[in-house]
VEXDREN-2710 file (C-alpha; in Angstrom, 1 decimal):
% VEXDREN-2710
k/r/px/py/pz
1/MET/13.4/-81.1/-41.3
2/ILE/9.7/-82.5/-41.5
3/TYR/6.8/-80.2/-40.6
4/GLY/3.5/-80.6/-40.2
5/TYR/0.4/-78.7/-41.1
6/ALA/-2.9/-78.2/-39.4
7/ARG/-5.6/-76.7/-40.1
8/ILE/-9.4/-76.3/-38.7
9/SER/-12.0/-73.9/-40.2
10/THR/-13.5/-72.5/-36.5
11/ASP/-12.6/-72.8/-32.9
12/LYS/-15.5/-74.6/-32.6
13/GLN/-13.4/-78.1/-33.9
14/ASN/-10.3/-79.5/-33.0
15/MET/-7.4/-80.5/-34.3
16/GLU/-6.5/-82.7/-31.7
17/ARG/-6.7/-86.2/-34.8
18/GLN/-4.5/-84.4/-37.2
19/ILE/-1.8/-83.2/-34.8
20/ARG/-2.0/-87.1/-33.1
21/ASN/-1.9/-88.2/-37.3
22/ILE/1.2/-86.2/-38.3
23/LEU/2.6/-87.0/-34.8
24/ALA/2.4/-90.6/-35.2
25/VAL/4.3/-90.3/-38.2
26/ASN/7.4/-88.0/-36.8
27/ALA/7.2/-87.6/-33.5
28/GLN/9.7/-85.1/-34.4
29/ALA/7.7/-83.0/-36.7
30/LYS/7.1/-79.6/-36.3
31/ILE/3.7/-78.5/-36.3
32/TYR/2.3/-75.1/-37.6
33/GLN/-1.1/-75.2/-36.8
34/GLU/-4.0/-72.2/-37.7
35/VAL/-7.5/-71.9/-37.6
36/PHE/-8.9/-70.3/-41.1
37/THR/-12.3/-70.7/-42.8
38/GLY/-12.3/-71.3/-46.7
39/THR/-10.6/-73.3/-49.5
40/LYS/-7.8/-70.7/-50.4
41/THR/-4.6/-70.9/-49.7
42/THR/-4.1/-67.4/-49.9
43/GLY/-4.2/-65.3/-46.3
44/ARG/-3.3/-68.5/-44.4
45/ARG/-0.4/-66.7/-42.3
46/LYS/1.0/-70.0/-40.7
47/LEU/0.7/-71.7/-44.2
48/GLU/2.9/-68.8/-45.6
49/ALA/5.3/-69.1/-42.8
50/LEU/5.7/-72.7/-43.2
51/LEU/6.1/-72.6/-47.3
52/LYS/8.9/-69.9/-46.6
53/ARG/10.9/-72.0/-44.1
54/VAL/10.7/-75.0/-45.8
55/GLN/13.5/-75.9/-47.8
56/SER/14.7/-78.6/-50.6
57/GLY/14.7/-81.7/-48.8
58/ASP/12.4/-80.7/-46.0
59/THR/9.1/-82.9/-45.9
60/ILE/5.8/-81.5/-45.1
61/HIS/2.8/-83.6/-43.6
62/VAL/-0.7/-83.1/-43.6
63/THR/-3.7/-84.8/-43.0
64/VAL/-7.3/-84.4/-44.5
65/GLN/-10.6/-84.4/-42.1
66/GLY/-12.9/-86.3/-43.1
67/TYR/-16.7/-84.9/-43.4
68/ALA/-19.4/-86.9/-42.2
END
């Protein structure tokens, strides 16, 4: 299975570019989306759900949003 993970820090940001980039790699990717601020991975409910679902042989695509 192919998955994607897109995250933004605030609901004022837009994750469409991240989703578009993930789907450009694999149009069938199941995308997990989340608004979560901070650098910690704990407490990210969608990321935690994704990591519980992923199995050996699966792929997770992520993108990095640059800072200006």
